[in-house]
TITORNU-667872 format. One record per residue (C-alpha): residue number from 1; residue in three letters; x, y negated, z negated. Coordinates in Angstrom, 2 decimals. Layout:
<rs>
<r NUM 'ALA' <X Y Z>>
...
</rs>
This chain:
<rs>
<r 1 'MET' <-33.87 141.41 -19.11>>
<r 2 'PRO' <-33.54 139.54 -22.38>>
<r 3 'ALA' <-32.86 135.59 -21.37>>
<r 4 'GLY' <-29.05 134.93 -21.24>>
<r 5 'ARG' <-27.63 138.41 -22.35>>
<r 6 'GLY' <-24.65 138.72 -21.11>>
<r 7 'ASN' <-23.71 135.15 -20.78>>
<r 8 'ASP' <-21.54 132.92 -23.57>>
<r 9 'GLN' <-23.26 132.22 -26.87>>
<r 10 'ASP' <-25.80 129.37 -26.36>>
<r 11 'VAL' <-25.46 125.84 -28.10>>
<r 12 'SER' <-27.50 124.57 -30.67>>
<r 13 'LEU' <-28.75 121.94 -28.38>>
<r 14 'ILE' <-29.29 124.28 -25.45>>
<r 15 'THR' <-31.42 126.22 -28.34>>
<r 16 'ARG' <-33.53 123.35 -29.69>>
<r 17 'VAL' <-34.46 121.70 -26.29>>
<r 18 'PRO' <-37.02 123.86 -24.30>>
<r 19 'ALA' <-36.07 121.83 -21.33>>
<r 20 'LEU' <-32.64 122.91 -21.37>>
<r 21 'ALA' <-33.37 126.96 -21.77>>
<r 22 'PRO' <-32.09 126.96 -17.84>>
<r 23 'PHE' <-28.42 126.35 -19.35>>
<r 24 'ARG' <-28.17 129.22 -21.38>>
<r 25 'ILE' <-27.55 131.02 -18.35>>
<r 26 'ARG' <-23.93 130.58 -17.24>>
<r 27 'SER' <-24.01 130.72 -13.95>>
<r 28 'PHE' <-26.83 127.58 -14.21>>
<r 29 'ARG' <-23.95 125.76 -16.22>>
<r 30 'TYR' <-21.75 125.81 -13.07>>
<r 31 'GLN' <-24.31 124.96 -10.33>>
<r 32 'TRP' <-26.44 122.11 -12.21>>
<r 33 'PRO' <-23.54 120.09 -11.76>>
<r 34 'ALA' <-21.69 121.28 -8.33>>
<r 35 'ASP' <-25.49 120.71 -7.25>>
<r 36 'LEU' <-25.17 117.38 -8.60>>
<r 37 'LEU' <-22.03 115.70 -7.38>>
<r 38 'ALA' <-22.98 117.47 -3.66>>
<r 39 'SER' <-25.91 115.52 -3.91>>
<r 40 'TRP' <-24.70 112.43 -5.08>>
<r 41 'ALA' <-22.14 112.60 -2.44>>
<r 42 'PHE' <-25.14 112.97 0.57>>
<r 43 'GLU' <-27.08 109.48 -1.37>>
<r 44 'MET' <-23.62 108.04 -1.03>>
<r 45 'GLU' <-22.85 108.90 2.99>>
<r 46 'GLY' <-26.76 108.28 3.40>>
<r 47 'VAL' <-26.28 104.73 2.15>>
<r 48 'ILE' <-23.21 103.98 4.03>>
<r 49 'LEU' <-23.81 105.42 7.45>>
<r 50 'GLY' <-27.44 104.60 7.59>>
<r 51 'TRP' <-26.75 100.90 6.74>>
<r 52 'PHE' <-23.59 100.98 9.03>>
<r 53 'VAL' <-25.55 102.42 12.17>>
<r 54 'LEU' <-28.09 99.84 11.10>>
<r 55 'VAL' <-25.82 96.69 11.61>>
<r 56 'GLU' <-24.01 98.35 14.58>>
<r 57 'THR' <-26.60 98.81 16.83>>
<r 58 'GLY' <-29.49 96.28 15.38>>
<r 59 'SER' <-32.38 99.23 16.28>>
<r 60 'VAL' <-34.74 100.45 13.99>>
<r 61 'LEU' <-34.68 103.43 16.71>>
<r 62 'ALA' <-31.20 104.36 15.98>>
<r 63 'LEU' <-31.70 104.27 12.53>>
<r 64 'ALA' <-34.55 106.85 12.99>>
<r 65 'VAL' <-31.86 108.56 15.48>>
<r 66 'PHE' <-29.37 109.02 13.21>>
<r 67 'GLY' <-31.61 109.79 10.78>>
<r 68 'SER' <-32.98 112.90 12.38>>
<r 69 'LEU' <-29.36 114.00 13.32>>
<r 70 'GLN' <-29.26 115.03 9.80>>
<r 71 'PHE' <-31.56 117.31 9.78>>
<r 72 'LEU' <-30.99 119.58 13.05>>
<r 73 'GLY' <-29.89 122.27 11.04>>
<r 74 'THR' <-33.75 122.61 10.07>>
<r 75 'LEU' <-34.06 124.37 13.35>>
<r 76 'ILE' <-31.17 127.30 12.34>>
<r 77 'SER' <-32.26 127.45 8.61>>
<r 78 'PRO' <-34.14 131.08 8.73>>
<r 79 'ALA' <-30.79 131.91 9.90>>
<r 80 'TYR' <-28.61 130.26 6.95>>
<r 81 'GLY' <-31.28 132.87 4.66>>
<r 82 'MET' <-30.47 135.55 6.50>>
<r 83 'VAL' <-26.89 135.27 6.33>>
<r 84 'GLY' <-27.29 134.53 3.01>>
<r 85 'ASP' <-29.11 137.81 1.86>>
<r 86 'ARG' <-25.97 139.49 3.76>>
<r 87 'ILE' <-22.93 138.24 2.34>>
<r 88 'GLY' <-23.98 136.46 -0.93>>
<r 89 'TYR' <-25.69 133.24 -1.85>>
<r 90 'ARG' <-22.84 131.50 -3.21>>
<r 91 'ASN' <-20.48 132.65 -0.97>>
<r 92 'LEU' <-22.27 131.19 1.93>>
<r 93 'LEU' <-22.85 127.71 -0.48>>
<r 94 'CYS' <-18.94 127.52 -0.41>>
<r 95 'LEU' <-18.69 127.63 3.11>>
<r 96 'MET' <-21.01 124.88 3.61>>
<r 97 'ARG' <-19.87 122.60 1.06>>
<r 98 'ALA' <-15.77 122.99 2.76>>
<r 99 'THR' <-17.49 121.69 5.52>>
<r 100 'TYR' <-19.09 118.54 4.11>>
<r 101 'VAL' <-15.16 118.06 2.33>>
<r 102 'ALA' <-13.73 118.32 6.27>>
<r 103 'VAL' <-16.44 116.01 7.51>>
<r 104 'ALA' <-16.08 113.52 5.15>>
<r 105 'LEU' <-12.33 113.27 5.57>>
<r 106 'ALA' <-12.64 112.70 9.54>>
<r 107 'LEU' <-15.40 109.77 8.55>>
<r 108 'MET' <-12.59 108.37 5.61>>
<r 109 'VAL' <-10.03 108.41 8.04>>
<r 110 'LEU' <-12.17 106.85 11.18>>
<r 111 'PHE' <-13.06 104.07 8.39>>
<r 112 'LEU' <-9.90 103.31 7.30>>
<r 113 'THR' <-8.24 103.07 10.77>>
<r 114 'GLY' <-10.78 101.14 12.22>>
<r 115 'LEU' <-11.89 103.22 14.82>>
<r 116 'ALA' <-15.33 104.02 13.41>>
<r 117 'GLY' <-17.76 103.33 15.78>>
<r 118 'PRO' <-21.87 104.26 16.36>>
<r 119 'VAL' <-20.68 107.15 18.89>>
<r 120 'PRO' <-18.18 108.76 16.64>>
<r 121 'VAL' <-20.79 108.53 13.55>>
<r 122 'PHE' <-23.42 109.97 15.53>>
<r 123 'ILE' <-21.35 112.84 16.64>>
<r 124 'LEU' <-20.05 113.83 13.11>>
<r 125 'ALA' <-23.57 113.40 11.43>>
<r 126 'THR' <-24.48 115.88 14.36>>
<r 127 'VAL' <-22.25 118.23 12.93>>
<r 128 'ILE' <-22.84 117.73 8.97>>
<r 129 'GLY' <-26.65 117.77 10.30>>
<r 130 'LEU' <-26.26 121.28 11.44>>
<r 131 'VAL' <-25.24 122.62 8.08>>
<r 132 'ARG' <-26.75 120.29 5.25>>
<r 133 'PRO' <-30.50 120.60 5.30>>
<r 134 'SER' <-30.18 124.66 4.33>>
<r 135 'ASP' <-28.09 123.26 0.85>>
<r 136 'ILE' <-31.10 122.95 -0.88>>
<r 137 'THR' <-32.70 126.42 0.15>>
<r 138 'LEU' <-29.40 127.80 -0.99>>
<r 139 'ARG' <-29.70 125.81 -4.55>>
<r 140 'ASN' <-33.14 127.51 -5.08>>
<r 141 'LEU' <-32.31 130.92 -3.73>>
<r 142 'LEU' <-29.45 131.11 -6.49>>
<r 143 'VAL' <-31.55 129.59 -9.48>>
<r 144 'GLY' <-34.63 132.37 -8.31>>
<r 145 'GLU' <-32.18 134.98 -8.46>>
<r 146 'THR' <-30.05 134.33 -11.41>>
<r 147 'MET' <-33.12 133.16 -13.87>>
<r 148 'PRO' <-35.35 134.45 -15.84>>
<r 149 'ALA' <-38.97 134.41 -14.79>>
<r 150 'ASP' <-40.25 132.55 -17.75>>
<r 151 'TYR' <-37.54 129.93 -17.28>>
<r 152 'LEU' <-38.29 129.32 -13.51>>
<r 153 'MET' <-40.30 126.51 -13.62>>
<r 154 'ARG' <-37.99 124.59 -15.76>>
<r 155 'ALA' <-34.60 125.85 -14.18>>
<r 156 'MET' <-36.31 124.68 -10.67>>
<r 157 'ALA' <-37.30 121.02 -12.22>>
<r 158 'VAL' <-34.03 120.50 -14.19>>
<r 159 'SER' <-32.39 121.64 -10.65>>
<r 160 'ARG' <-34.60 118.99 -8.85>>
<r 161 'THR' <-32.78 116.47 -11.16>>
<r 162 'THR' <-29.31 116.78 -9.29>>
<r 163 'ALA' <-31.39 115.40 -6.05>>
<r 164 'ASP' <-33.43 112.69 -8.08>>
<r 165 'SER' <-30.46 111.26 -10.08>>
<r 166 'ALA' <-28.24 110.96 -7.02>>
<r 167 'ARG' <-30.64 109.03 -5.07>>
<r 168 'ILE' <-29.92 106.29 -7.80>>
<r 169 'VAL' <-26.15 106.87 -8.89>>
<r 170 'GLY' <-25.61 107.74 -5.09>>
<r 171 'ALA' <-27.19 104.90 -3.16>>
<r 172 'LEU' <-26.24 102.19 -5.95>>
<r 173 'SER' <-22.62 103.30 -6.11>>
<r 174 'GLY' <-22.15 103.61 -2.12>>
<r 175 'ALA' <-24.06 100.07 -1.73>>
<r 176 'THR' <-21.53 98.93 -4.47>>
<r 177 'LEU' <-18.47 100.26 -3.26>>
<r 178 'VAL' <-19.19 99.41 0.25>>
<r 179 'ALA' <-19.64 95.45 -0.47>>
<r 180 'ALA' <-17.00 95.17 -2.64>>
<r 181 'LEU' <-14.16 97.66 -0.84>>
<r 182 'GLY' <-15.34 98.28 2.42>>
<r 183 'SER' <-16.29 101.84 3.98>>
<r 184 'GLY' <-12.56 103.55 4.11>>
<r 185 'VAL' <-12.37 103.07 0.33>>
<r 186 'ALA' <-16.07 104.09 -0.11>>
<r 187 'TYR' <-15.40 107.60 1.48>>
<r 188 'VAL' <-12.36 108.30 -0.49>>
<r 189 'ALA' <-14.95 108.60 -3.45>>
<r 190 'VAL' <-17.00 110.60 -1.69>>
<r 191 'CYS' <-14.51 112.88 -0.90>>
<r 192 'ALA' <-13.33 113.23 -4.10>>
<r 193 'VAL' <-16.90 114.14 -5.27>>
<r 194 'TYR' <-17.70 116.77 -2.36>>
<r 195 'ALA' <-14.25 118.29 -3.38>>
<r 196 'THR' <-15.26 118.84 -7.15>>
<r 197 'SER' <-18.62 120.18 -5.89>>
<r 198 'LEU' <-17.11 122.82 -4.07>>
<r 199 'VAL' <-14.66 123.73 -6.91>>
<r 200 'LEU' <-17.44 124.37 -9.15>>
<r 201 'THR' <-19.44 126.43 -6.70>>
<r 202 'PHE' <-16.70 128.65 -7.51>>
<r 203 'GLY' <-18.33 129.61 -10.71>>
<r 204 'VAL' <-21.66 130.07 -9.75>>
<r 205 'GLY' <-22.68 133.81 -10.42>>
<r 206 'ILE' <-22.86 135.70 -7.36>>
<r 207 'LYS' <-23.64 139.61 -8.44>>
<r 208 'ARG' <-27.04 140.39 -6.31>>
<r 209 'VAL' <-29.32 142.58 -8.43>>
<r 210 'ARG' <-30.80 144.90 -6.38>>
<r 211 'LEU' <-34.48 145.19 -7.90>>
<r 212 'LEU' <-36.63 148.47 -7.89>>
<r 213 'GLY' <-38.18 149.10 -4.54>>
<r 214 'GLU' <-35.97 146.42 -3.03>>
<r 215 'ALA' <-34.24 148.10 0.40>>
<r 216 'PRO' <-31.05 147.32 1.26>>
<r 217 'ALA' <-30.60 144.86 3.81>>
<r 218 'HIS' <-30.63 146.51 7.45>>
<r 219 'GLY' <-31.32 146.08 11.12>>
<r 220 'SER' <-29.84 143.22 13.76>>
<r 221 'PRO' <-30.15 139.70 12.65>>
<r 222 'LEU' <-32.86 139.24 14.56>>
<r 223 'GLN' <-34.85 141.70 13.33>>
<r 224 'SER' <-34.47 140.43 10.07>>
<r 225 'LEU' <-35.25 137.09 11.26>>
<r 226 'LYS' <-38.67 138.29 12.91>>
<r 227 'GLU' <-39.16 140.34 9.66>>
<r 228 'GLY' <-39.11 136.74 7.56>>
<r 229 'PHE' <-41.85 135.23 9.76>>
<r 230 'VAL' <-44.13 137.77 9.95>>
<r 231 'TYR' <-43.76 138.19 5.99>>
<r 232 'VAL' <-44.90 134.25 6.13>>
<r 233 'TRP' <-47.75 134.05 8.64>>
<r 234 'SER' <-49.29 137.62 6.88>>
<r 235 'THR' <-48.96 136.14 3.17>>
<r 236 'PRO' <-52.00 133.49 3.01>>
<r 237 'VAL' <-50.83 131.01 -0.07>>
<r 238 'VAL' <-46.86 131.12 1.84>>
<r 239 'ARG' <-48.31 130.28 5.00>>
<r 240 'ALA' <-50.27 127.35 3.00>>
<r 241 'VAL' <-47.52 126.21 1.22>>
<r 242 'MET' <-45.32 126.00 4.60>>
<r 243 'LEU' <-47.74 124.18 6.36>>
<r 244 'LEU' <-48.40 121.76 3.47>>
<r 245 'ALA' <-44.29 121.35 3.10>>
<r 246 'PHE' <-44.07 120.51 6.68>>
<r 247 'LEU' <-46.69 117.89 6.33>>
<r 248 'VAL' <-45.34 116.02 3.69>>
<r 249 'ASN' <-41.77 116.31 5.56>>
<r 250 'PHE' <-43.30 114.68 9.05>>
<r 251 'ALA' <-45.95 112.23 6.92>>
<r 252 'ALA' <-44.62 111.24 3.36>>
<r 253 'TYR' <-40.82 111.32 3.79>>
<r 254 'PRO' <-40.43 109.27 6.54>>
<r 255 'LEU' <-41.78 106.14 4.94>>
<r 256 'VAL' <-39.43 106.29 1.76>>
<r 257 'GLY' <-36.08 108.01 3.43>>
<r 258 'SER' <-34.38 106.45 6.33>>
<r 259 'LEU' <-37.17 103.74 7.07>>
<r 260 'LEU' <-36.53 102.05 3.84>>
<r 261 'ALA' <-33.10 100.49 5.38>>
<r 262 'TYR' <-35.82 98.64 8.04>>
<r 263 'VAL' <-37.96 97.82 5.02>>
<r 264 'ALA' <-35.28 96.22 3.37>>
<r 265 'ARG' <-33.93 94.00 5.97>>
<r 266 'ASP' <-36.25 93.15 8.02>>
<r 267 'ILE' <-39.44 92.92 5.52>>
<r 268 'TYR' <-37.94 91.97 2.20>>
<r 269 'GLY' <-34.98 90.16 3.58>>
<r 270 'LEU' <-32.51 92.04 1.54>>
<r 271 'GLY' <-29.04 93.26 1.97>>
<r 272 'GLN' <-27.39 96.46 1.67>>
<r 273 'THR' <-27.54 96.53 -2.47>>
<r 274 'GLY' <-31.22 95.89 -1.87>>
<r 275 'LEU' <-31.64 98.62 -0.32>>
<r 276 'GLY' <-29.77 100.83 -2.77>>
<r 277 'TRP' <-32.53 99.40 -5.31>>
<r 278 'LEU' <-35.35 100.44 -3.11>>
<r 279 'ILE' <-33.94 103.98 -2.99>>
<r 280 'ALA' <-33.01 104.15 -6.56>>
<r 281 'SER' <-36.52 103.18 -7.35>>
<r 282 'PHE' <-38.28 106.33 -6.00>>
<r 283 'ALA' <-35.54 108.15 -7.37>>
<r 284 'ALA' <-36.07 106.96 -10.56>>
<r 285 'GLY' <-39.76 107.93 -10.41>>
<r 286 'ALA' <-38.83 111.31 -8.89>>
<r 287 'LEU' <-36.34 111.75 -11.69>>
<r 288 'LEU' <-38.90 110.87 -14.16>>
<r 289 'GLY' <-41.45 113.36 -12.54>>
<r 290 'SER' <-38.38 116.13 -12.79>>
<r 291 'ILE' <-37.72 115.61 -16.08>>
<r 292 'ALA' <-41.73 115.87 -16.99>>
<r 293 'VAL' <-42.21 119.12 -15.49>>
<r 294 'SER' <-38.91 120.72 -16.81>>
<r 295 'THR' <-40.43 119.66 -20.21>>
<r 296 'HIS' <-44.37 120.48 -19.50>>
<r 297 'GLY' <-43.96 123.03 -16.52>>
<r 298 'ALA' <-45.29 126.05 -18.21>>
<r 299 'ARG' <-48.56 123.95 -19.14>>
<r 300 'ILE' <-49.39 123.23 -15.38>>
<r 301 'ARG' <-51.12 125.15 -12.91>>
<r 302 'PRO' <-48.77 124.72 -9.89>>
<r 303 'ALA' <-50.71 125.02 -6.94>>
<r 304 'ARG' <-53.78 123.16 -8.08>>
<r 305 'THR' <-50.86 120.33 -9.07>>
<r 306 'MET' <-48.96 120.53 -5.90>>
<r 307 'ILE' <-52.42 119.55 -3.91>>
<r 308 'ALA' <-53.44 116.69 -6.20>>
<r 309 'CYS' <-49.91 115.16 -6.53>>
<r 310 'THR' <-50.02 115.55 -2.20>>
<r 311 'LEU' <-52.94 113.63 -2.13>>
<r 312 'ALA' <-51.59 110.97 -4.84>>
<r 313 'TRP' <-48.04 110.48 -2.91>>
<r 314 'PHE' <-49.86 109.61 0.51>>
<r 315 'SER' <-52.12 107.15 -1.26>>
<r 316 'PHE' <-49.06 105.50 -2.98>>
<r 317 'ASN' <-47.21 105.42 1.00>>
<r 318 'PHE' <-50.41 103.59 2.43>>
<r 319 'ALA' <-50.03 100.81 -0.57>>
<r 320 'PHE' <-46.60 100.60 -0.10>>
<r 321 'SER' <-46.69 100.31 4.14>>
<r 322 'TRP' <-48.44 96.88 3.11>>
<r 323 'VAL' <-46.27 95.57 0.19>>
<r 324 'GLU' <-44.43 92.40 1.57>>
<r 325 'GLN' <-43.08 91.76 -1.68>>
<r 326 'ALA' <-39.97 93.78 -2.98>>
<r 327 'HIS' <-40.43 94.24 -7.03>>
<r 328 'LEU' <-43.99 95.61 -6.08>>
<r 329 'GLY' <-42.45 97.42 -3.33>>
<r 330 'GLU' <-39.94 98.79 -6.11>>
<r 331 'ALA' <-43.10 99.74 -8.13>>
<r 332 'ILE' <-45.18 101.49 -5.76>>
<r 333 'LEU' <-41.77 103.59 -4.82>>
<r 334 'PHE' <-41.27 104.18 -8.16>>
<r 335 'ALA' <-44.85 105.96 -8.47>>
<r 336 'ALA' <-44.58 107.67 -5.49>>
<r 337 'GLY' <-41.33 109.40 -6.61>>
<r 338 'LEU' <-42.92 110.49 -9.76>>
<r 339 'VAL' <-45.93 112.14 -8.22>>
<r 340 'GLN' <-43.54 113.53 -5.42>>
<r 341 'SER' <-41.63 115.82 -8.15>>
<r 342 'PHE' <-44.98 117.16 -9.16>>
<r 343 'CYS' <-45.89 117.62 -5.79>>
<r 344 'MET' <-42.31 119.72 -4.37>>
<r 345 'VAL' <-40.96 121.58 -7.41>>
<r 346 'PRO' <-44.19 123.53 -7.98>>
<r 347 'MET' <-44.10 123.95 -3.71>>
<r 348 'ALA' <-40.65 125.54 -4.81>>
<r 349 'VAL' <-41.76 127.82 -7.60>>
<r 350 'ILE' <-44.90 129.39 -5.75>>
<r 351 'LEU' <-42.68 130.61 -3.02>>
<r 352 'LEU' <-40.31 132.04 -5.64>>
<r 353 'ARG' <-42.82 133.74 -7.62>>
<r 354 'VAL' <-44.82 135.57 -4.68>>
<r 355 'THR' <-42.14 136.11 -2.53>>
<r 356 'GLU' <-41.07 140.11 -2.49>>
<r 357 'PRO' <-37.47 139.68 -3.80>>
<r 358 'ALA' <-36.17 141.41 -0.61>>
<r 359 'PHE' <-37.73 138.44 1.60>>
<r 360 'ARG' <-36.88 135.83 -0.65>>
<r 361 'GLY' <-33.57 134.40 2.03>>
<r 362 'ARG' <-35.99 134.62 5.46>>
<r 363 'VAL' <-38.60 132.60 3.53>>
<r 364 'MET' <-36.95 130.01 1.64>>
<r 365 'GLY' <-35.12 129.97 5.41>>
<r 366 'VAL' <-38.55 129.81 7.20>>
<r 367 'ARG' <-39.57 126.90 4.14>>
<r 368 'MET' <-36.37 124.89 5.57>>
<r 369 'LEU' <-38.02 124.66 9.13>>
<r 370 'ALA' <-40.83 122.75 7.31>>
<r 371 'VAL' <-37.95 120.14 7.09>>
<r 372 'TYR' <-37.86 119.47 10.38>>
<r 373 'GLY' <-41.15 117.54 10.02>>
<r 374 'LEU' <-38.86 114.94 8.92>>
<r 375 'PRO' <-36.77 114.49 12.10>>
<r 376 'VAL' <-39.54 114.97 14.09>>
<r 377 'GLY' <-41.81 112.34 11.94>>
<r 378 'LEU' <-38.71 109.77 11.97>>
<r 379 'LEU' <-38.45 110.12 15.93>>
<r 380 'LEU' <-41.68 109.15 16.33>>
<r 381 'SER' <-41.84 106.65 13.61>>
<r 382 'GLY' <-39.08 104.33 15.42>>
<r 383 'PRO' <-41.18 103.42 18.48>>
<r 384 'LEU' <-44.29 102.91 16.14>>
<r 385 'VAL' <-42.34 100.51 13.86>>
<r 386 'GLU' <-40.98 98.82 16.98>>
<r 387 'HIS' <-44.15 98.80 19.11>>
<r 388 'ALA' <-46.72 98.03 15.84>>
<r 389 'SER' <-45.49 97.45 12.37>>
<r 390 'PHE' <-44.16 98.98 9.45>>
<r 391 'ALA' <-47.59 98.61 8.21>>
<r 392 'ILE' <-49.60 100.39 10.59>>
<r 393 'THR' <-46.91 103.35 11.35>>
<r 394 'GLY' <-47.49 103.71 7.32>>
<r 395 'SER' <-51.21 103.70 7.40>>
<r 396 'VAL' <-51.78 105.83 10.00>>
<r 397 'TYR' <-49.05 108.72 8.68>>
<r 398 'SER' <-50.68 108.51 5.10>>
<r 399 'LEU' <-54.36 108.54 6.67>>
<r 400 'LEU' <-53.02 111.88 8.45>>
<r 401 'GLY' <-51.60 113.46 5.29>>
<r 402 'ILE' <-54.45 112.85 3.16>>
<r 403 'GLY' <-56.60 114.47 5.95>>
<r 404 'PHE' <-54.86 117.32 6.41>>
<r 405 'THR' <-53.88 118.03 2.60>>
<r 406 'LEU' <-57.43 118.43 2.20>>
<r 407 'LEU' <-57.75 120.80 5.18>>
<r 408 'ILE' <-55.37 122.78 3.90>>
<r 409 'ALA' <-56.68 123.01 0.43>>
<r 410 'VAL' <-60.27 123.95 1.64>>
<r 411 'ARG' <-59.23 126.68 4.30>>
<r 412 'TRP' <-56.85 128.01 1.63>>
<r 413 'ARG' <-58.65 127.31 -1.48>>
<r 414 'ALA' <-58.88 130.89 -2.85>>
<r 415 'GLN' <-55.40 130.91 -2.87>>
<r 416 'LEU' <-54.76 127.20 -3.84>>
<r 417 'TRP' <-57.42 125.90 -5.93>>
<r 418 'ASN' <-58.46 129.39 -8.34>>
<r 419 'ALA' <-57.39 129.28 -11.60>>
<r 420 'SER' <-57.07 132.80 -11.62>>
<r 421 'ALA' <-55.04 132.77 -8.50>>
<r 422 'PRO' <-50.94 133.93 -8.49>>
<r 423 'ALA' <-50.27 130.61 -7.56>>
<r 424 'ASN' <-51.76 128.87 -10.26>>
<r 425 'GLU' <-50.47 131.41 -12.97>>
<r 426 'ARG' <-48.84 129.00 -15.85>>
</rs>
């Protein structure tokens, strides 16, 4: 189908700039700002609540547990993909984002009334943790469903800029609002951002185009779920990508995620604003990487790029683990964020390209299970940091990551390194 047929007439800027080509699709013009605002709110919440937990409890273990609670939903993420296959991805995403608004309103009331404490914050973090992890899956599925094949790499890269830019704007704005006005007023802004995202999500395309040879969804939910797992295990390239996704979530993201609050306060001696700058440094590199992929993505071989940049990412994490100067740490985080985009964007593109359309929802749901590596990695890192040090913990995680990445690359070299493999099609 010709790109953009049935959509509004292209504006001249979109026509001239290749990286903006996905915006020729009307649905994407609604989805991108909706995803952007949701990601901004995620990051604002993360900074506000993460710092609150660390200050109130004084424990890096409590911080790690809090970070882990936000990923509980990874255990049921295949069910989200299955439900999305049945009721429509946009409809499910709207329900999820309505939940974000409700939880944010509850937290706003708690902070404004002075009733906020570790226990209610942990309870509400559990609620949101059952829903939020599948948000990125639904975004990717909507892009894969509405975007022509020749726009897919650019669209996925542009879509990822929502999360990357959010870590900059959300982290800095969240820290600034709390420092200047308090958590209650900051949560008024969070609620407004979530609500605007929900309204924009209603404008995303909902028509599910059934492709030739694609059967309608039948059978029980458990049967559909089983079929998704069987498909992943029986497709070598998909299995390899899933294992690599679990690895980076387990061994890479904890060091540049929730543990940054510990690094900022206990290693660099910084406050909440300093934490915001650490988060923003990684995000700025990730944003630059996503822009580079959106501009030059058609020239790269996805699987080879994914493997090489995963190794580079773990190497930067290793270096970051031993740095005790904030400015040098920020520079390394920027570099790590840059190569992270060249790892994660091709990973998503490979799954969308090689997976049969009828299984996309279930496969991307199983993909979200890989995110469960993050809370597992966080829970293990908390005691390690307390009993050893952040440097030792980061070194162990990074060296494990490098070793297992090489094992995956060698074991599935025909699917991941062969230039003629489907996963390396430009």
